[in-house]
C-alpha positions as CSV (number, residue, x, y, z in Angstrom):
1,M,-12.7,-14.4,4.2
2,V,-14.0,-10.9,4.4
3,R,-14.8,-9.7,7.9
4,Q,-17.3,-6.9,8.0
5,M,-17.8,-4.1,10.4
6,G,-21.2,-2.5,10.8
7,A,-21.9,0.9,9.2
8,S,-21.0,3.8,11.4
9,A,-21.6,7.6,11.7
10,T,-18.4,8.1,9.8
11,G,-20.1,7.1,6.6
12,F,-18.0,4.1,5.7
13,D,-17.7,0.4,6.7
14,V,-14.5,-1.4,7.4
15,E,-13.7,-4.9,6.1
16,F,-10.7,-7.0,6.7
17,D,-9.7,-9.1,3.7
18,P,-6.7,-11.5,4.3
19,R,-6.7,-13.1,0.9
20,P,-3.0,-13.6,-0.2
21,I,-3.8,-12.0,-3.5
22,Y,-2.9,-8.6,-2.0
23,D,0.5,-9.8,-0.7
24,F,1.2,-11.4,-4.1
25,L,0.4,-8.1,-5.9
26,V,2.3,-5.9,-3.4
27,S,5.4,-8.1,-3.7
28,F,5.0,-7.7,-7.4
29,V,4.8,-3.9,-7.5
30,A,6.5,-2.7,-4.3
31,A,9.7,-0.7,-4.4
32,D,12.7,-2.7,-3.1
33,D,14.8,0.1,-1.7
34,D,14.0,-0.8,1.9
35,L,13.8,-4.5,2.8
36,A,15.0,-4.3,6.4
37,E,11.6,-5.5,7.7
38,L,11.8,-8.8,5.8
39,A,13.6,-11.9,6.9
40,E,17.0,-12.4,5.2
41,E,15.7,-15.3,3.1
42,D,12.8,-13.2,1.9
43,R,15.0,-10.2,1.1
44,R,17.1,-12.6,-1.0
45,W,14.1,-14.1,-2.7
46,L,12.7,-10.7,-3.6
47,T,16.0,-9.4,-5.0
48,E,16.5,-12.5,-7.1
49,S,12.9,-12.5,-8.3
50,R,13.1,-8.9,-9.4
51,A,16.2,-9.6,-11.4
52,G,14.2,-11.8,-13.7
53,I,11.6,-9.2,-14.6
54,S,11.8,-7.8,-18.2
55,K,12.6,-4.2,-18.9
56,R,9.2,-3.7,-20.5
57,L,7.4,-4.9,-17.4
58,R,9.7,-2.9,-15.1
59,H,8.7,0.2,-17.1
60,L,5.0,-0.7,-16.9
61,L,5.2,-1.2,-13.1
62,D,7.4,1.9,-12.8
63,F,9.9,0.3,-10.5
64,E,12.6,2.9,-11.3
65,K,10.8,6.2,-11.7
66,R,8.0,5.8,-9.1
67,R,6.5,8.9,-10.7
68,S,2.9,7.9,-11.1
69,G,2.9,4.5,-9.3
70,P,2.0,1.1,-10.7
71,P,-1.3,0.2,-12.3
72,N,-4.2,-0.4,-9.8
73,L,-3.8,-4.2,-9.9
74,A,-5.7,-4.5,-6.6
75,A,-8.9,-3.3,-8.3
76,M,-9.3,-6.7,-9.9
77,A,-9.2,-8.4,-6.6
78,V,-11.7,-6.0,-5.1
79,A,-14.1,-6.3,-8.1
80,F,-14.0,-10.1,-7.9
81,P,-14.1,-11.2,-4.2
82,E,-14.6,-14.8,-5.3
83,L,-11.0,-14.9,-6.4
84,Q,-9.3,-16.6,-3.4
85,G,-5.6,-16.9,-4.3
86,P,-2.9,-15.6,-6.6
87,A,-3.5,-18.4,-9.1
88,D,-7.2,-17.4,-9.3
89,Y,-6.3,-13.8,-9.9
90,V,-3.8,-14.6,-12.7
91,R,-6.3,-16.9,-14.3
92,A,-9.0,-14.1,-14.2
93,V,-6.6,-11.6,-15.8
94,E,-5.7,-14.1,-18.6
95,Q,-9.3,-15.0,-19.3
96,Q,-10.8,-11.5,-19.3
97,D,-10.9,-9.5,-22.5
98,A,-7.9,-7.1,-22.5
99,R,-10.3,-4.1,-22.7
100,E,-12.2,-5.2,-19.6
101,V,-9.0,-5.7,-17.7
102,V,-8.0,-2.2,-18.6
103,R,-11.4,-0.9,-17.6
104,V,-11.0,-2.4,-14.1
105,L,-7.4,-1.4,-13.6
106,L,-8.0,2.2,-14.6
107,Q,-11.4,2.6,-13.0
108,D,-10.3,5.3,-10.5
109,L,-9.1,7.4,-13.5
110,L,-11.8,6.7,-16.0
111,E,-14.6,7.5,-13.5
112,Q,-13.3,11.0,-12.7
113,P,-15.9,13.5,-13.7
114,K,-13.9,15.1,-16.4
115,A,-12.7,11.8,-17.8
116,A,-15.9,9.8,-17.7
117,P,-17.5,11.2,-20.8
118,F,-14.6,10.0,-22.9
119,A,-13.9,6.7,-21.1
120,D,-15.7,4.3,-23.5
121,A,-14.2,5.9,-26.6
122,A,-10.8,5.8,-25.0
123,L,-11.1,2.1,-24.1
124,H,-11.9,1.5,-27.8
125,G,-8.7,3.1,-28.9
126,D,-9.9,6.6,-29.9
127,R,-6.8,8.7,-29.8
128,D,-8.6,12.0,-29.2
129,A,-10.6,10.5,-26.3
130,I,-7.4,9.1,-24.8
131,A,-5.8,12.6,-25.0
132,R,-8.9,14.1,-23.3
133,V,-8.7,11.5,-20.5
134,Q,-5.0,12.3,-20.1
135,D,-5.9,16.1,-19.9
136,A,-8.6,15.3,-17.3
137,C,-6.3,13.2,-15.1
138,G,-3.3,15.5,-15.3
139,P,0.2,14.7,-16.6
140,E,1.3,12.2,-14.0
141,P,-0.8,9.0,-14.6
142,D,0.8,6.9,-17.3
143,L,-2.0,5.8,-19.7
144,A,0.1,3.3,-21.6
145,L,-2.7,0.8,-20.7
146,L,-5.1,2.8,-22.8
147,R,-2.7,3.7,-25.7
148,D,-1.5,0.1,-26.4
149,Q,-3.9,-2.2,-24.6
150,A,-3.2,-5.5,-26.3
151,A,0.6,-5.3,-26.0
152,T,0.5,-3.9,-22.5
153,I,-1.9,-6.5,-21.1
154,A,0.1,-9.2,-22.8
155,T,3.2,-7.9,-21.0
156,L,1.3,-7.8,-17.7
157,R,0.0,-11.4,-18.1
158,E,3.5,-12.7,-18.9
159,G,4.8,-10.9,-15.8
160,L,2.0,-12.2,-13.5
161,R,2.6,-15.8,-14.7
162,Y,6.3,-15.4,-13.9
163,W,5.6,-13.9,-10.5
164,L,3.1,-16.6,-9.7
165,A,5.7,-19.3,-10.3
166,R,8.1,-17.4,-7.9
167,Y,5.5,-16.7,-5.2
168,E,3.6,-20.0,-5.0
169,P,6.3,-21.8,-2.9
170,L,6.0,-19.1,-0.3
171,Q,2.2,-18.7,-0.3
172,E,1.2,-21.2,2.4
173,R,3.7,-19.7,4.9
174,V,2.7,-16.1,4.1
175,S,-1.0,-17.0,4.2
176,R,-0.7,-18.3,7.7
177,A,0.9,-15.1,8.8
178,L,-1.9,-13.0,7.2
179,E,-4.5,-15.0,9.0
180,R,-2.7,-14.7,12.3
181,D,-2.6,-10.9,11.9
182,V,-6.4,-10.6,11.4
183,A,-7.0,-12.9,14.4
184,I,-4.7,-10.8,16.5
185,R,-6.9,-7.8,15.7
186,R,-10.1,-9.4,16.9
187,D,-10.5,-7.2,20.0
188,D,-9.8,-4.0,17.9
189,R,-12.5,-5.0,15.4
190,S,-15.1,-5.3,18.2
191,T,-14.1,-2.2,20.2
192,L,-12.8,0.5,17.9
193,D,-14.9,2.7,15.7
194,P,-13.9,2.7,12.0
195,P,-11.5,5.7,12.0
196,A,-9.7,4.4,15.1
197,L,-9.6,0.9,13.6
198,V,-8.0,2.1,10.4
199,E,-5.5,4.2,12.3
200,R,-4.5,1.4,14.6
201,T,-4.3,-1.2,11.9
202,T,-2.3,0.9,9.4
203,G,0.1,2.1,12.2
204,G,-0.8,5.7,11.9
205,I,-3.0,6.6,9.0
206,R,-5.9,8.6,10.3
207,F,-8.6,8.4,7.5
208,L,-11.3,10.9,8.0
209,A,-14.6,10.4,6.2
210,D,-14.5,11.1,2.5
211,A,-17.9,11.7,0.9
212,G,-17.1,9.4,-2.0
213,V,-15.8,6.5,0.1
214,R,-18.4,4.0,1.5
215,R,-16.1,1.0,2.0
216,V,-12.6,0.8,3.5
217,L,-10.8,-2.5,3.0
218,L,-7.9,-3.5,5.2
219,A,-5.7,-6.2,3.7
220,P,-2.6,-7.5,5.6
221,V,0.6,-7.9,3.6
222,Y,4.0,-9.2,4.5
223,F,6.1,-8.1,1.6
224,G,5.0,-4.5,1.8
225,R,6.6,-3.9,5.2
226,P,7.2,-1.2,6.4
227,Y,4.8,0.6,4.0
228,N,1.1,0.9,3.5
229,Y,0.1,0.5,-0.1
230,V,-3.1,2.4,-0.9
231,F,-5.5,1.7,-3.8
232,S,-8.8,3.2,-4.6
233,A,-11.7,3.3,-7.1
234,D,-15.3,4.3,-7.1
235,G,-16.7,4.1,-3.5
236,W,-13.8,2.2,-1.9
237,R,-10.4,2.7,-0.4
238,L,-8.0,-0.2,0.1
239,F,-5.1,-0.1,2.6
240,C,-2.6,-3.0,2.2
241,Y,-1.1,-2.6,5.6
242,P,2.1,-4.2,7.1
243,I,1.3,-7.2,9.3
244,A,2.1,-7.0,13.0
245,D,5.4,-8.3,14.3
246,S,3.5,-10.8,16.5
247,A,2.0,-12.3,13.3
248,I,5.4,-13.2,12.1
249,G,6.8,-14.5,15.4
250,E,8.4,-13.3,18.7
251,P,12.1,-12.6,18.8
252,E,14.2,-15.5,19.9
253,G,16.7,-15.5,22.8
254,D,18.0,-12.1,23.8
255,R,17.1,-10.5,20.4
256,P,15.5,-7.1,21.0
257,P,11.8,-6.5,20.1
258,A,11.4,-5.5,16.4
259,A,9.5,-2.3,17.5
260,T,12.5,-1.2,19.6
261,V,14.9,-1.7,16.7
262,R,12.5,0.0,14.3
263,L,12.2,3.0,16.7
264,Y,15.9,3.6,17.0
265,R,16.6,3.0,13.3
266,A,14.0,5.7,12.6
267,L,15.7,8.1,15.0
268,G,19.2,7.3,13.8
269,D,19.0,9.6,10.7
270,P,19.5,13.3,10.7
271,T,16.9,14.0,8.1
272,R,14.2,12.1,10.0
273,L,15.2,14.0,13.2
274,R,14.8,17.3,11.3
275,I,11.3,16.2,10.1
276,L,10.4,15.4,13.7
277,K,11.6,18.8,14.8
278,L,9.4,20.5,12.2
279,L,6.4,18.4,13.2
280,S,7.0,19.3,16.9
281,Q,6.1,22.9,16.0
282,R,2.9,22.1,14.0
283,E,1.4,19.8,11.5
284,H,2.9,19.9,8.0
285,Y,2.0,19.0,4.5
286,L,4.4,16.9,2.5
287,T,5.2,19.8,0.1
288,E,6.0,22.0,3.1
289,L,8.5,19.5,4.5
290,A,10.1,19.0,1.1
291,Q,10.5,22.7,0.6
292,Q,11.9,23.4,4.1
293,L,14.4,20.5,3.9
294,E,15.2,21.1,0.2
295,L,14.6,17.5,-0.6
296,S,12.3,15.8,-3.2
297,K,8.8,14.7,-2.2
298,P,9.6,10.9,-2.8
299,T,12.6,11.2,-0.4
300,I,10.5,12.9,2.3
301,K,7.7,10.4,1.8
302,H,10.2,7.5,2.3
303,H,11.4,9.1,5.6
304,L,7.9,9.7,6.8
305,A,7.0,6.1,6.1
306,Q,9.8,5.0,8.4
307,L,8.7,7.4,11.1
308,R,5.1,6.3,10.8
309,F,6.0,2.6,11.0
310,A,8.0,3.4,14.1
311,G,4.9,5.0,15.6
312,L,6.4,8.5,15.7
313,V,4.2,10.2,13.0
314,T,0.5,10.1,12.1
315,L,-0.6,10.6,8.5
316,I,-4.0,12.3,8.3
317,E,-6.2,12.1,5.2
318,E,-9.0,14.6,5.2
319,G,-10.8,14.7,1.9
320,S,-8.2,15.8,-0.7
321,L,-5.8,17.0,2.0
322,T,-3.0,14.9,3.4
323,Y,-0.8,16.1,6.2
324,Y,1.4,14.8,9.1
325,S,1.5,15.2,12.8
326,L,3.9,14.2,15.6
327,R,2.9,11.5,18.1
328,W,4.3,12.9,21.3
329,D,3.2,9.9,23.3
330,R,5.5,7.7,21.2
331,V,8.4,10.2,21.6
332,Q,8.1,10.1,25.3
333,T,8.3,6.3,25.5
334,A,11.5,6.1,23.5
335,G,13.9,6.0,26.5
336,A,11.6,3.7,28.5
337,E,11.6,1.1,25.8
338,V,15.3,0.6,25.8
339,Q,15.3,0.5,29.6
340,A,12.6,-2.2,29.5
341,Y,14.7,-4.3,27.1
342,L,18.0,-3.9,29.0
343,S,16.4,-4.8,32.3
344,S,14.4,-7.8,31.0
């Protein structure tokens, strides 16, 4: 199910991977503070399903704090491409030794140059080595997976079993939508170079070549809408991108196009308009926007995600730098889009 692009001058290949594992995982870890892009029945399903998650698992997945993000659960799916569905994934996590699961989930941290010399000892429970890994990675990553591997993996396995039981009734419907999305992008895959393909598919993430990234994987997800969820480890970057509106279905009757609703929802907020005003002057880093608007970075990031999904903002990743720019072409079409709908 992996669709491969040829190598390019950018230094990385692009692969589409529509396995429903990624949607399963994103629905499991995604924040549920913005569900407007989901059908009403799916919003209700997600809210009710989250209510059944234990406090210990909520802490592990960081639903509330969102400080360091959830564990890199997608790394297991990337490491084992033979796993086709959520049930295969859950079975693999249960059958693997807890230490090996931790090794895969924390690969991006353990392989950092300053952490790598202590990785094996840390995985075997050496407290001094764990402290050195923590120092190497900085204060933000939560290394509970290393400090208490058996109990934490047991909690994770219990949570995955619970989520699988909730998700399986939806899997066939969601899988069809994921396949439709990849089929819709057939022309893009054959005509766009890798950076342009990533930007078009993610709806505005311009990924410039990183010396350490040789593979970029694009995985369509439904329950992540409107956000991109980004995972990485040695040599690869995974973008779990929101599937296209057309993969879900066209609006019925006189309902307006989803893109038009999304555009004006994004514009109908004073903070987002202030962000656009700042970006109209020059490109900005997230920290700059947060400082000038006197808001937290998570709050600004939330607003930027809405603006990006509406097509108004481009996120640019260049090595270790991430900054934002305004898409003037989208701003100029705002009025025309309403006119087109009203005259249709």
